[in-house]
C-alpha positions as CSV (number, residue, x, y, z in Angstrom):
1,M,0.0,0.0,0.0
2,E,1.5,3.3,-1.0
3,A,-1.3,5.7,0.1
4,F,-4.9,5.9,1.3
5,L,-7.4,8.5,2.4
6,T,-10.5,7.8,4.5
7,L,-13.5,10.1,4.8
8,A,-16.2,9.4,7.4
9,E,-19.2,11.7,6.9
10,A,-17.6,15.2,6.9
11,E,-14.4,14.2,8.6
12,L,-11.2,13.4,6.8
13,T,-9.9,10.8,9.3
14,W,-6.7,9.6,7.5
15,L,-4.5,10.7,4.6
16,Y,-1.5,8.5,4.6
17,V,1.3,8.3,2.1
18,E,4.2,5.9,2.7
19,P,7.4,7.8,3.6
20,A,9.3,6.5,0.5
21,R,6.6,8.1,-1.7
22,H,6.5,11.5,0.1
23,R,6.9,14.7,-2.0
24,Q,5.6,13.0,-5.2
25,G,2.1,14.6,-5.3
26,I,0.3,11.5,-4.2
27,G,-1.3,13.2,-1.1
28,R,-2.3,16.2,-3.2
29,V,-4.0,14.0,-5.8
30,L,-6.0,12.1,-3.1
31,L,-7.0,15.3,-1.4
32,C,-8.1,17.0,-4.6
33,H,-10.1,14.0,-5.6
34,V,-12.1,13.8,-2.4
35,L,-12.7,17.6,-2.4
36,E,-13.9,17.6,-6.0
37,A,-15.8,14.3,-6.0
38,G,-17.4,14.6,-2.6
39,D,-20.8,16.1,-1.9
40,S,-19.9,17.6,1.5
41,A,-20.2,21.4,1.8
42,R,-17.7,21.2,4.7
43,I,-14.9,18.8,5.6
44,E,-12.9,18.8,8.8
45,C,-9.6,17.2,9.7
46,T,-7.1,17.4,12.6
47,V,-3.4,17.7,12.0
48,P,-0.9,17.0,14.8
49,A,1.1,20.0,15.8
50,G,4.5,19.7,14.3
51,N,3.4,18.0,11.1
52,D,4.1,21.1,9.0
53,N,4.1,19.2,5.7
54,A,0.6,17.9,6.3
55,R,-0.7,21.2,7.4
56,A,0.8,22.9,4.3
57,L,-0.9,20.3,2.1
58,Y,-4.3,21.0,3.7
59,V,-3.8,24.8,3.5
60,S,-2.9,24.5,-0.2
61,G,-6.2,22.6,-0.7
62,G,-8.2,25.4,1.0
63,F,-8.4,24.3,4.6
64,V,-8.0,26.8,7.4
65,V,-7.1,26.2,11.1
66,V,-10.2,27.0,13.1
67,E,-9.0,25.7,16.5
68,T,-6.0,24.2,18.3
69,K,-6.7,21.6,20.9
70,A,-4.4,19.9,23.5
71,G,-5.2,16.8,25.5
72,K,-4.9,13.1,25.8
73,L,-5.0,10.8,22.7
74,A,-8.4,9.1,22.4
75,G,-7.8,5.4,22.9
76,N,-4.3,5.9,24.3
77,E,-4.8,8.3,27.2
78,R,-1.2,7.9,28.5
79,F,0.0,10.3,25.8
80,A,-0.7,14.0,25.5
81,A,-1.0,15.6,22.0
82,T,-1.8,18.9,20.4
83,G,-3.7,19.1,17.1
84,H,-4.9,21.8,14.7
85,V,-8.6,21.4,13.7
86,M,-8.9,22.5,10.1
87,E,-12.0,23.0,7.9
88,W,-12.6,23.2,4.2
89,H,-15.8,24.7,2.8
90,R,-17.0,24.1,-0.7
91,P,-16.7,27.4,-2.7
């Protein structure tokens, strides 16, 4: 598997590209496809703080940061995390 994207209702829950395939436009193609083909007027995603490449990809697709949250990881509460909640709205 080189890459995948999952969209659950109006939340982009995963956009993963294998590290060996980074910087080849694969993530951009997946993101553009879901934005163009989907019927959602609004899509949300959360990007971990420090993942500047992912955040830049989403910004280039029209997402904006609407909130930054800090807390425990759901399902693995031993670890704290900070994430940027981002939204995209259909033009």
